N, C-alpha and C positions, 0 to 999 in steps of 0.2 A: 377347803380345809387349809389351815395354816399350822405351822410348827412353832411352838413357843421358843424364843431364843434363849430363855433362861433354863427351863427344865426339859425341853425337847418334846413335851406332850402335844398331841394333835388337838387343835381347837376347831370345833365344827362351825359354830354360829358366829357370824360377825355382828358386832354391835351396830355398825354403820357401814354403808358402802357408798362410793361416789365415783364419778368419772371425771377425768381431766385430760386436756390435750397439751402436749408438749410443744416446743418450738419446732418450726419446719426444718427438715434436713436439706441437703444440697439440691435434691430433686424437687423440693417444695412440699413434700408430704409430711404430715404431722403424725405423731404416735399418740393414739388414744389409750389411756390407762384406766383400768377399773381397779380401785384400791379398796381394801377392806380394813376396818379397825377392829382389832380383837383384844380380849382381856384374859390374862392368865397370870398367876402368881402375884396378884395385886398390881400388875403393871399393864399398861396399854402398849400395843405394838401394831404396826401397819404391815400389810402384805399386798403385793401386786397380784391380783386375781386374773386379769386378762390384759393383753397388750396387742394392739393391732394398728396398722397404718390406715390413715383416712385421707 
């Protein structure tokens, strides 16, 4: 669930989700992010759903 930045309402269902890997840190580990795209108040916004080191 994500919180709308405009009205503060909780949005349950994501329109789309995807994963991406960031740049490596000093130890060489990357951070894998799972991001969700939500819609509320006629606007789209993104929210990080999961973050882990790979």
